[in-house]
N, C-alpha and C positions, 0 to 999 in steps of 0.2 A: 362708331359702327354704322355702316350704311344699311339701308333697308332695301331688300329686293322688291321692286315694284312689279316687274313682269319677268316670268321665267317660262321659257319653252324647253320642255324636257323630252328628248328623244322622239320628236314629232315626225310621224310618217303619214302622208296624205296620198290618197289614190283617187283615180277617176274610174268609175265602173262603166263598162260598155258591154251590154248583154251579160255573158258569164265571166268576163275578164275584168280584172282590176289592174290598171296601170299605175304604178307608184310614180308620183311626180315630185314628191318631197320625201327624202329618206333620212330619218334619224337626225333631225336638226335640233340642236340645243343652244340656248343663249340665255343670258340674264341681263336685265337692265336695272341698275341700282338708282336710288334717288339722286337726282342731279346729273345723271349720266346721259349721254347721247350715243345712239347706236345707228349705224348705217348698214343696210343690207345691200351688198354689192355683188354683182355676178353677171355672167353672160345672159343674153336673151334666152328665155326658156329654162333658166336654172332653178326656178321655184321661188324667186323673191316675192312676187305678187301673191302666189298661193299661200306662202308662209304668212305674209302680212294680213291677207284677208281672213286667214284661219283664226287669227287672234280674236276677232269679233264674230267669228262664225258667219261670215258674209257670203260664203260660197254655197251654191244650191246643193241640197242633199235630198234625193240623189241628183246627180251622179257622184258627188264627192263623198268619200268615206274617210274618216279619221282612223287610220289603221293601227296606230300605236302612239304612245306618249301622252303628254298633257300640256296645257297652257294654263299658267296660274298667274292671277293678278292679286297682289296682296295676299298670297297664299291660298286663294280660293280658285278652284278649277273653273275655267271658262268653257272648256269642252263639255263639261257635264252640268253646266248651269241651266236653270230654267229660262224660258224665253223672257219672262218678266224680269229676272235678274239681269239678263243681257241688255234689255231695254234701258235699265238704270245705269249700265256701264257705258253703252254706246252713246257717244256725244257728250256725256257728262264727265266721265273719268278717263275715257280713251277716245280720242278723235282721230280720224284719218283724212288726209288730203290725198285724193286720188291722182293718178298719173296724168290724166287728161283734164285739166280744169275747164276746158270748153265743153266737155261732156258733163262734168260734175256740177258746174255752175251755170246758171241761166243768164245769158247776156242781156236779156230783156228786163231783168230786175237788178237793182243795186245790190252790191255785196252786203251792205248793211241790212237790207230787207231779208236776204237769204240767211244771214247769220241770226237775225232776230227770230226767224221761223224755227231754227234749231234750238235756240235758247228758250223760246216759248214752249216748244213741245217737250223738251227734255228737262227743263228746270222750272217750268211754269212761270217764267218771268214776264212781267208786263213790259211794254215798249220802252219806257224811260229807264227802267233798271237795266234792261238788255242793252240799250244804247250806251249807257255808262260802261258796261262790260266790253262792248264792241270797240268803242272809240278809246 
């Protein structure tokens, strides 16, 4: 029996502008089981990035509003999780590689240094332990 790692259930996301909310993701549902790979594919502007960024609540609120649905990781809601809980999930249990690596990664620092920074912040790892994980 496989275990559901991540489930998005009937997720709708909107952007508020003054008194109007524009729905940009409407009723998305998906599941990722242990050992499974899933790709979000669609036209430009179809909501792939908004859906992915919603998993870790990385979109600014406001203007973003989660209109309906839920996102569950190991059965626990991420949409209703505390900031402290999310900090424990981000980078430790769920990581994201953003679309534009030149914006996400600093070309003036080695990749090892940047990954060490993440492991140090999220896992409290010292340099040698992190180096073993990275390499």
